[in-house]
Structure formats: C-alpha cells, structure tokens
PASEBA-1860 file (N, C-alpha, C; in nm, 3 decimals):
! residues 138
1> MSTDRKVE> 0.102/-0.118/0.033/0.018/0.012/0.003/0.090/0.139/-0.008 ~ 0.066/0.252/-0.074/0.136/0.348/-0.109/0.054/0.468/-0.011 ~ 0.092/0.484/0.078/0.028/0.589/0.182/0.144/0.613/0.280 ~ 0.116/0.716/0.328/0.220/0.776/0.427/0.164/0.745/0.574 ~ 0.033/0.739/0.588/0.005/0.674/0.696/0.019/0.506/0.709 ~ 0.030/0.456/0.810/0.060/0.329/0.849/-0.051/0.254/0.855 ~ -0.096/0.158/0.803/-0.205/0.088/0.777/-0.273/0.070/0.949 ~ -0.396/0.049/0.973/-0.423/0.048/1.108/-0.515/-0.089/1.086
9> AVLDTNVL> -0.520/-0.171/1.236/-0.608/-0.287/1.230/-0.665/-0.334/1.342 ~ -0.773/-0.383/1.362/-0.843/-0.444/1.482/-0.822/-0.579/1.472 ~ -0.761/-0.658/1.559/-0.757/-0.795/1.536/-0.855/-0.861/1.638 ~ -0.956/-0.943/1.553/-1.059/-0.988/1.644/-0.965/-1.075/1.720 ~ -1.056/-1.111/1.836/-1.020/-1.183/1.971/-0.969/-1.348/1.902 ~ -1.063/-1.371/1.807/-1.038/-1.480/1.781/-0.879/-1.506/1.715 ~ -0.850/-1.424/1.670/-0.724/-1.414/1.575/-0.615/-1.398/1.698 ~ -0.631/-1.341/1.783/-0.539/-1.292/1.895/-0.524/-1.448/1.985
17> VSTALSDG> -0.634/-1.493/2.015/-0.643/-1.657/2.087/-0.558/-1.752/1.969 ~ -0.536/-1.720/1.865/-0.505/-1.833/1.776/-0.361/-1.800/1.740 ~ -0.294/-1.673/1.798/-0.165/-1.651/1.797/-0.055/-1.730/1.910 ~ -0.152/-1.756/2.035/-0.116/-1.826/2.124/-0.109/-1.960/2.094 ~ -0.173/-2.005/2.031/-0.204/-2.151/1.995/-0.099/-2.242/1.883 ~ -0.053/-2.148/1.835/0.040/-2.212/1.663/0.112/-2.075/1.651 ~ 0.208/-2.118/1.554/0.247/-2.047/1.479/0.245/-2.000/1.347 ~ 0.128/-1.988/1.298/0.069/-1.983/1.197/0.025/-1.847/1.137
25> KPFEILSL> -0.090/-1.826/1.066/-0.117/-1.691/1.006/-0.130/-1.610/1.114 ~ -0.215/-1.608/1.223/-0.273/-1.509/1.305/-0.098/-1.462/1.394 ~ -0.024/-1.565/1.420/0.110/-1.534/1.456/0.187/-1.445/1.375 ~ 0.203/-1.447/1.275/0.271/-1.389/1.160/0.197/-1.229/1.186 ~ 0.065/-1.228/1.154/-0.007/-1.086/1.163/0.042/-1.019/1.265 ~ 0.053/-1.087/1.412/0.077/-1.033/1.525/0.242/-0.980/1.528 ~ 0.318/-1.069/1.448/0.446/-1.039/1.423/0.500/-0.924/1.343 ~ 0.399/-0.912/1.288/0.403/-0.804/1.139/0.394/-0.626/1.243
33> AEDGEYMS> 0.275/-0.666/1.358/0.278/-0.542/1.409/0.387/-0.522/1.516 ~ 0.442/-0.610/1.575/0.532/-0.624/1.635/0.662/-0.526/1.601 ~ 0.654/-0.597/1.434/0.769/-0.523/1.359/0.763/-0.397/1.311 ~ 0.652/-0.321/1.339/0.592/-0.207/1.279/0.569/-0.174/1.163 ~ 0.511/-0.296/1.110/0.413/-0.307/0.953/0.330/-0.228/0.964 ~ 0.251/-0.264/1.044/0.091/-0.190/1.066/0.077/-0.168/1.226 ~ -0.018/-0.054/1.256/-0.050/-0.062/1.380/-0.150/-0.125/1.437 ~ -0.152/-0.179/1.510/-0.259/-0.279/1.585/-0.333/-0.186/1.678
41> VTSPAIIG> -0.449/-0.201/1.681/-0.566/-0.129/1.763/-0.626/-0.224/1.835 ~ -0.619/-0.181/1.947/-0.720/-0.288/2.070/-0.779/-0.192/2.184 ~ -0.884/-0.264/2.230/-0.955/-0.210/2.344/-0.955/-0.257/2.453 ~ -0.971/-0.205/2.572/-0.982/-0.290/2.703/-1.086/-0.405/2.670 ~ -1.204/-0.394/2.593/-1.297/-0.487/2.591/-1.246/-0.655/2.523 ~ -1.174/-0.596/2.438/-1.114/-0.676/2.321/-0.975/-0.755/2.459 ~ -0.909/-0.681/2.527/-0.803/-0.765/2.593/-0.877/-0.841/2.708 ~ -1.003/-0.778/2.759/-1.092/-0.874/2.850/-1.126/-1.008/2.811
49> ELRGVLKR> -1.180/-1.000/2.697/-1.222/-1.126/2.623/-1.141/-1.197/2.593 ~ -0.979/-1.151/2.546/-0.875/-1.230/2.538/-0.828/-1.287/2.651 ~ -0.841/-1.253/2.787/-0.795/-1.297/2.909/-0.879/-1.404/2.947 ~ -1.029/-1.352/2.909/-1.117/-1.490/2.945/-1.123/-1.599/2.859 ~ -1.079/-1.581/2.745/-1.068/-1.715/2.662/-0.975/-1.782/2.692 ~ -0.808/-1.724/2.725/-0.723/-1.823/2.729/-0.730/-1.871/2.883 ~ -0.827/-1.819/2.958/-0.828/-1.876/3.110/-0.919/-1.997/3.110 ~ -0.999/-2.028/3.021/-1.082/-2.153/3.004/-1.019/-2.281/3.013
57> DRLPFSDD> -1.082/-2.355/3.111/-0.998/-2.476/3.170/-0.965/-2.565/3.031 ~ -1.015/-2.560/2.933/-0.990/-2.633/2.800/-0.839/-2.571/2.756 ~ -0.787/-2.489/2.755/-0.692/-2.450/2.709/-0.568/-2.424/2.792 ~ -0.471/-2.473/2.781/-0.336/-2.503/2.848/-0.207/-2.383/2.866 ~ -0.299/-2.290/2.907/-0.210/-2.138/2.945/-0.251/-2.127/3.089 ~ -0.124/-2.102/3.140/-0.095/-2.048/3.287/-0.136/-1.927/3.333 ~ -0.153/-1.848/3.417/-0.179/-1.702/3.420/-0.088/-1.637/3.381 ~ 0.027/-1.654/3.396/0.148/-1.579/3.371/0.139/-1.589/3.192
65> QVDELAAK> 0.129/-1.671/3.111/0.123/-1.693/3.020/0.009/-1.602/2.923 ~ -0.118/-1.631/3.012/-0.228/-1.497/2.974/-0.156/-1.386/2.998 ~ -0.127/-1.334/3.090/-0.064/-1.177/3.150/0.035/-1.150/3.002 ~ 0.139/-1.251/3.000/0.220/-1.210/2.901/0.186/-1.177/2.734 ~ 0.099/-1.233/2.714/0.061/-1.221/2.582/-0.076/-1.107/2.614 ~ -0.148/-1.086/2.704/-0.205/-0.938/2.692/-0.111/-0.835/2.721 ~ -0.026/-0.856/2.748/0.104/-0.744/2.770/0.142/-0.697/2.661 ~ 0.172/-0.813/2.591/0.237/-0.797/2.444/0.144/-0.715/2.362
73> VLTISRVI> 0.043/-0.754/2.323/-0.077/-0.706/2.259/-0.091/-0.555/2.307 ~ -0.100/-0.519/2.452/-0.091/-0.372/2.474/-0.008/-0.316/2.437 ~ 0.115/-0.355/2.444/0.229/-0.277/2.428/0.276/-0.269/2.258 ~ 0.212/-0.335/2.187/0.237/-0.309/2.043/0.109/-0.222/1.973 ~ 0.022/-0.221/2.064/-0.095/-0.166/1.994/-0.165/-0.021/2.061 ~ -0.220/0.034/1.974/-0.281/0.187/1.995/-0.402/0.122/2.079 ~ -0.444/0.157/2.209/-0.549/0.140/2.289/-0.637/0.252/2.302 ~ -0.776/0.172/2.266/-0.856/0.320/2.272/-0.964/0.259/2.365
81> DPETTVEV> -1.060/0.312/2.415/-1.183/0.264/2.483/-1.292/0.354/2.391 ~ -1.346/0.293/2.339/-1.457/0.333/2.250/-1.572/0.388/2.354 ~ -1.631/0.496/2.307/-1.745/0.563/2.323/-1.883/0.527/2.314 ~ -1.900/0.490/2.188/-2.025/0.466/2.123/-2.048/0.296/2.116 ~ -2.165/0.271/2.137/-2.177/0.106/2.108/-2.271/0.126/1.978 ~ -2.233/-0.021/1.918/-2.310/-0.049/1.807/-2.372/-0.195/1.803 ~ -2.488/-0.196/1.736/-2.569/-0.323/1.731/-2.596/-0.379/1.610 ~ -2.474/-0.438/1.546/-2.457/-0.486/1.405/-2.455/-0.630/1.389
89> VEDDPDDD> -2.398/-0.729/1.532/-2.414/-0.862/1.453/-2.471/-0.896/1.555 ~ -2.587/-0.948/1.474/-2.739/-1.021/1.598/-2.716/-1.118/1.627 ~ -2.644/-1.185/1.515/-2.633/-1.358/1.563/-2.514/-1.381/1.684 ~ -2.449/-1.299/1.710/-2.312/-1.270/1.798/-2.295/-1.143/1.875 ~ -2.349/-1.106/1.936/-2.332/-0.960/1.998/-2.207/-0.942/2.024 ~ -2.136/-0.996/2.103/-1.995/-1.006/2.118/-1.903/-0.960/2.051 ~ -1.948/-0.975/1.895/-1.852/-0.925/1.798/-1.879/-0.778/1.793 ~ -1.956/-0.740/1.836/-1.975/-0.575/1.825/-1.881/-0.513/1.877
97> KILECALA> -1.823/-0.551/1.991/-1.706/-0.511/2.040/-1.584/-0.472/1.946 ~ -1.571/-0.567/1.863/-1.432/-0.539/1.756/-1.508/-0.408/1.654 ~ -1.597/-0.393/1.617/-1.655/-0.336/1.544/-1.648/-0.167/1.631 ~ -1.701/-0.196/1.766/-1.688/-0.024/1.818/-1.567/0.009/1.831 ~ -1.452/-0.069/1.845/-1.313/-0.054/1.872/-1.244/0.005/1.699 ~ -1.296/-0.067/1.605/-1.211/-0.010/1.475/-1.311/0.116/1.442 ~ -1.431/0.130/1.481/-1.511/0.255/1.449/-1.415/0.384/1.528 ~ -1.411/0.373/1.649/-1.347/0.452/1.732/-1.171/0.497/1.695
105> GDVDYVVS> -1.148/0.348/1.657/-1.006/0.380/1.640/-0.970/0.448/1.488 ~ -1.086/0.459/1.407/-1.087/0.513/1.275/-0.976/0.413/1.186 ~ -0.993/0.265/1.197/-0.886/0.170/1.120/-0.920/0.138/0.968 ~ -0.838/0.084/0.932/-0.866/0.070/0.806/-0.933/-0.104/0.797 ~ -0.904/-0.209/0.883/-0.908/-0.315/0.900/-0.927/-0.360/0.993 ~ -1.061/-0.469/1.002/-1.079/-0.572/1.090/-1.012/-0.704/1.051 ~ -0.961/-0.781/1.071/-0.920/-0.914/1.091/-0.959/-1.005/1.175 ~ -1.031/-1.066/1.110/-1.127/-1.211/1.204/-1.121/-1.312/1.107
113> GDSHLLDL> -1.116/-1.418/1.188/-1.185/-1.555/1.167/-1.325/-1.575/1.200 ~ -1.411/-1.508/1.220/-1.536/-1.508/1.255/-1.589/-1.486/1.143 ~ -1.693/-1.564/1.091/-1.805/-1.585/1.016/-1.900/-1.462/1.021 ~ -1.935/-1.438/1.153/-2.023/-1.324/1.166/-1.983/-1.179/1.095 ~ -1.851/-1.174/1.115/-1.830/-1.070/1.098/-1.737/-1.051/0.930 ~ -1.677/-1.160/0.908/-1.629/-1.191/0.781/-1.770/-1.166/0.676 ~ -1.892/-1.213/0.715/-2.003/-1.192/0.652/-2.023/-1.052/0.579 ~ -1.994/-0.983/0.668/-2.021/-0.831/0.661/-1.954/-0.776/0.549
121> EQHQGIEI> -1.827/-0.817/0.540/-1.704/-0.774/0.447/-1.667/-0.667/0.473 ~ -1.737/-0.542/0.513/-1.655/-0.405/0.534/-1.849/-0.357/0.643 ~ -1.768/-0.264/0.726/-1.862/-0.174/0.775/-1.846/-0.050/0.803 ~ -1.906/0.063/0.743/-1.897/0.192/0.769/-1.755/0.254/0.681 ~ -1.704/0.157/0.576/-1.578/0.171/0.499/-1.486/0.089/0.582 ~ -1.484/0.026/0.663/-1.380/-0.058/0.738/-1.405/-0.189/0.675 ~ -1.309/-0.246/0.602/-1.286/-0.380/0.576/-1.274/-0.451/0.640 ~ -1.324/-0.566/0.623/-1.318/-0.695/0.739/-1.234/-0.838/0.626
129> LSPDEFLQ> -1.146/-0.837/0.732/-1.062/-0.972/0.613/-1.015/-1.063/0.690 ~ -0.995/-1.197/0.624/-0.948/-1.286/0.718/-0.781/-1.291/0.700 ~ -0.737/-1.344/0.830/-0.616/-1.318/0.811/-0.517/-1.349/0.700 ~ -0.553/-1.446/0.602/-0.510/-1.494/0.477/-0.477/-1.352/0.391 ~ -0.636/-1.289/0.395/-0.644/-1.208/0.293/-0.579/-1.056/0.374 ~ -0.565/-1.059/0.494/-0.484/-0.931/0.545/-0.328/-0.989/0.546 ~ -0.305/-1.054/0.519/-0.151/-1.084/0.488/-0.100/-1.093/0.347 ~ -0.204/-1.060/0.242/-0.167/-1.052/0.124/-0.144/-0.892/0.104
137> LF> -0.166/-0.804/0.190/-0.146/-0.685/0.173/-0.004/-0.664/0.215 ~ 0.072/-0.751/0.268/0.232/-0.750/0.301/0.323/-0.834/0.180
END
C-alpha cells in the first residue's frame, strides 16, 4: 500500500487467541505489528475477552502466559476505549466490541476468522478481512 499513514487494524479476539495456540498466520500477523509493519489497535474489552478465553479450563495456559500475551498486545497496540456502542452482529452481539473498537479507532481493517464479521465484508468503510486476506497486503 502506498500511503504516508501506516495501515491500522483491529485484530479480533479469535485471531489473538490463535497466536497463542500456534505459529501460523495469526502469529505472523501479530509479528508484523510487533515489527512496525502496521499499527494494531485494540480496546480494554478485547483484551478482557482475550484473557477470559485463554483462561478457560480446556486451554493449556497459565496465568503468567495469559498475562504475557495480553501485555504484548497492549505494548504493540494503540489502545482506545470506544465511547459509542453498536448493534450490528445480531447472531453474536459479542462481536460488536470489535466493530466499536474499529470505528472509534478509525482503522482501515478488521482481521477476523469469525464468519459473523467476515460475512459483513465491510462496516462503515472498514474492510473486514480474513488472516489470509490481510497477509496478502504485505
């Protein structure tokens, strides 16, 4: 992309959780943010959901590992606290927090593996891409 402004993207919680589970495409996406290739944007609600998902009994993460990933995401991201709520994803209202963050942060992209968001394709000018589609930008 040829722009003076760095691309900004909100990573859905499912993408962030996947970074902890393997070194696949979501891990590559987070690494690109860490390397400064784009700006990750997140919110306290997304970090809270990330912590909650990683602490579920069926996932093999210690409290220290959960804290480490949350701290990493917070360190490499612009953190915003959306003031406006939206009700867009009827089938999974929890996904609205991703759109709220994206709108408040005025980002270019949402990166998600969630069909509820991907089916939207875009929301108010913000493109919603799968991890594969987002990686193709780089």
